[in-house]
GUDREN-569362 format. One record per residue: x, y, z of N, C-alpha, C, O in turn; residue in three letters. Coordinates in pm, whole numbers, padded with zeros to 5 digits, always signed. Layout:
# GUDREN-569362
XYZXYZXYZXYZAla/...
# end
This chain:
# GUDREN-569362
-06161+03610-10120-06188+03674-10245-06338+03697-10259-06417+03608-10227Met/-06377+03815-10306-06519+03848-10319-06576+03791-10448-06510+03791-10552Met/-06698+03745-10439-06764+03695-10559-06801+03813-10646-06847+03916-10598Asp/-06782+03797-10775-06818+03903-10869-06970+03907-10883-07037+03804-10882Ala/-07021+04026-10897-07165+04041-10919-07200+03993-11058-07122+04011-11152Leu/-07317+03933-11073-07357+03890-11208-07377+04013-11296-07409+04121-11245Pro/-07360+03998-11426-07381+04113-11515-07527+04158-11508-07616+04076-11487Pro/-07551+04287-11526-07689+04335-11520-07772+04275-11633-07724+04252-11744Pro/-07898+04251-11600-07989+04197-11702-08026+04308-11799-08046+04422-11758Arg/-08036+04276-11927-08082+04377-12021-08229+04409-11993-08301+04325-11939Pro/-08274+04528-12030-08415+04561-12007-08506+04461-12077-08476+04413-12186Pro/-08615+04432-12012-08712+04339-12070-08785+04411-12182-08844+04516-12159Val/-08782+04358-12303-08853+04425-12412-09003+04422-12387-09056+04325-12333Pro/-09069+04527-12426-09214+04534-12409-09277+04424-12494-09253+04416-12615Ala/-09357+04342-12431-09424+04236-12503-09564+04279-12545-09638+04203-12609Gln/-09599+04400-12509-09730+04454-12543-09725+04512-12684-09618+04544-12735Ser/-09841+04525-12746-09843+04585-12879-09803+04731-12872-09807+04793-12766Pro/-09763+04785-12985-09729+04927-12991-09848+05008-12941-09963+04976-12972Ala/-09820+05112-12866-09927+05193-12807-10022+05244-12915-10143+05249-12894Ala/-09968+05283-13028-10052+05339-13135-10157+05239-13185-10258+05280-13243Ala/-10134+05111-13163-10228+05009-13210-10338+04979-13109-10429+04901-13139Asp/-10332+05040-12991-10429+05011-12886-10548+05105-12892-10536+05221-12933Leu/-10663+05054-12851-10779+05142-12832-10759+05219-12703-10673+05183-12622Ser/-10836+05324-12683-10828+05402-12560-10851+05311-12439-10778+05318-12341Phe/-10952+05227-12448-10987+05140-12335-10876+05041-12302-10847+05018-12184Glu/-10814+04983-12405-10705+04887-12382-10583+04958-12324-10513+04903-12239Lys/-10557+05080-12369-10444+05156-12317-10464+05188-12169-10371+05177-12090Ala/-10585+05229-12131-10615+05257-11991-10601+05130-11908-10546+05133-11797Ile/-10651+05019-11960-10641+04891-11888-10495+04854-11863-10458+04814-11752Glu/-10412+04866-11967-10271+04833-11951-10203+04930-11854-10121+04889-11772Glu/-10238+05057-11862-10181+05157-11772-10216+05127-11627-10131+05139-11538Leu/-10339+05087-11603-10380+05052-11466-10300+04934-11413-10260+04933-11296Glu/-10275+04834-11498-10196+04718-11457-10052+04759-11426-09994+04713-11328Lys/-09994+04845-11512-09858+04892-11489-09846+04964-11356-09754+04939-11279Leu/-09940+05053-11330-09938+05129-11205-09948+05035-11086-09878+05053-10987Val/-10034+04936-11096-10050+04840-10987-09919+04766-10960-09880+04751-10845Ser/-09852+04720-11067-09725+04648-11050-09618+04740-10992-09538+04697-10909His/-09617+04864-11036-09516+04957-10986-09541+04992-10840-09446+05010-10762Met/-09667+05003-10802-09700+05035-10663-09664+04922-10568-09640+04946-10450Glu/-09661+04799-10619-09620+04686-10536-09477+04703-10486-09442+04653-10379Asp/-09395+04774-10563-09257+04798-10524-09167+04676-10536-09060+04674-10477Gly/-09209+04576-10612-09130+04453-10623-09058+04438-10756-08987+04340-10778Lys/-09075+04536-10845-09008+04528-10974-08861+04568-10959-08829+04661-10886Leu/-08772+04497-11027-08632+04540-11029-08623+04677-11098-08714+04717-11170Pro/-08514+04746-11074-08498+04882-11124-08520+04891-11275-08596+04977-11320Leu/-08455+04806-11352-08468+04814-11499-08612+04792-11544-08659+04859-11636Glu/-08681+04699-11480-08821+04674-11516-08909+04791-11475-09006+04823-11543Glu/-08876+04854-11363-08949+04973-11320-08932+05085-11421-09028+05154-11455Ser/-08810+05103-11469-08785+05208-11568-08859+05178-11698-08915+05269-11760Leu/-08861+05053-11740-08932+05015-11861-09083+05034-11843-09151+05079-11935Glu/-09134+05000-11725-09276+05020-11697-09311+05169-11699-09416+05208-11750Ala/-09223+05251-11645-09244+05395-11645-09245+05449-11789-09331+05529-11825Tyr/-09150+05403-11870-09144+05445-12011-09272+05406-12084-09330+05487-12157Arg/-09315+05283-12064-09437+05236-12129-09557+05316-12079-09646+05350-12157Arg/-09561+05344-11951-09670+05422-11894-09680+05560-11955-09789+05607-11986Gly/-09566+05626-11974-09570+05760-12035-09616+05751-12181-09686+05840-12230Thr/-09577+05645-12247-09622+05622-12385-09775+05605-12389-09843+05661-12475Glu/-09828+05529-12295-09973+05505-12288-10048+05633-12251-10156+05659-12305Leu/-09992+05712-12160-10057+05838-12122-10066+05932-12242-10170+05993-12265Ile/-09958+05942-12317-09958+06029-12435-10062+05982-12536-10133+06063-12596Lys/-10072+05851-12554-10172+05795-12646-10313+05832-12599-10396+05876-12679Leu/-10340+05813-12471-10474+05842-12417-10506+05990-12430-10619+06026-12466Cys/-10410+06076-12401-10432+06220-12415-10464+06256-12560-10552+06338-12586Gln/-10391+06197-12654-10415+06224-12796-10552+06176-12839-10623+06245-12912Ala/-10591+06057-12793-10723+06004-12830-10835+06089-12770-10938+06110-12834Lys/-10816+06137-12647-10917+06224-12586-10926+06358-12660-11036+06408-12683Leu/-10812+06414-12697-10812+06541-12772-10881+06522-12907-10956+06609-12951Ala/-10855+06409-12972-10919+06379-13100-11071+06367-13083-11147+06421-13164Asp/-11113+06297-12979-11258+06282-12955-11321+06417-12926-11431+06445-12974Ala/-11254+06501-12850-11306+06634-12819-11318+06718-12947-11416+06790-12964Gln/-11220+06708-13035-11225+06781-13161-11340+06733-13248-11409+06813-13311Ala/-11362+06602-13250-11473+06549-13330-11607+06592-13275-11699+06622-13352Arg/-11621+06596-13143-11745+06642-13081-11767+06789-13115-11879+06831-13144Val/-11660+06868-13110-11672+07010-13142-11719+07028-13286-11801+07116-13314Ala/-11668+06946-13377-11713+06954-13517-11860+06919-13526-11936+06986-13596Ile/-11901+06814-13457-12041+06772-13460-12133+06878-13400-12250+06888-13439Leu/-12082+06956-13307-12161+07059-13240-12145+07195-13307-12180+07297-13249Glu/-12091+07197-13429-12075+07322-13502-11967+07411-13444-11979+07534-13448Gly/-11862+07353-13389-11750+07430-13339-11765+07472-13194-11672+07528-13137Gly/-11879+07448-13135-11901+07486-12996-11910+07361-12911-11998+07278-12930Glu/-11818+07348-12817-11818+07231-12729-11914+07256-12615-11896+07350-12537Leu/-12017+07172-12605-12120+07188-12502-12126+07063-12416-12077+06957-12454Arg/-12187+07077-12300-12209+06961-12214-12307+06866-12280-12400+06909-12347Asp/-12283+06738-12260-12373+06636-12314-12497+06629-12226-12489+06614-12104Phe/-12612+06638-12291-12740+06626-12219-12820+06517-12287-12873+06537-12397Lys/-12829+06401-12223-12902+06289-12288-13049+06324-12304-13110+06390-12220Pro/-13104+06275-12415-13246+06296-12439-13327+06209-12345-13289+06096-12315Glu/-13436+06261-12298-13524+06184-12209-13645+06139-12291-13714+06220-12354Arg/-13669+06010-12289-13784+05955-12361-13895+05927-12261-13878+05851-12165Asn/-14010+05990-12285-14128+05960-12208-14134+06032-12083-14229+06016-12007Gly/
# end
């Protein structure tokens, strides 16, 4: 008689804070860690899917924060987005 397979594990709930609550830097840091774990190839399928979902959430957050920063710079520059040229002292 064949042994029955154990029931599948439920997806691991994200223990990280909601993406919307993260700073750009923290979101990038978490995304880098996720990519590293996924590249190892040792995550079970469900955890890989959850990591992928979280990664897409973090990417969207980062894109939105970058677009917001670009819009704010455009406002500060009078509607014209220009290259940043640091002032030289001395």
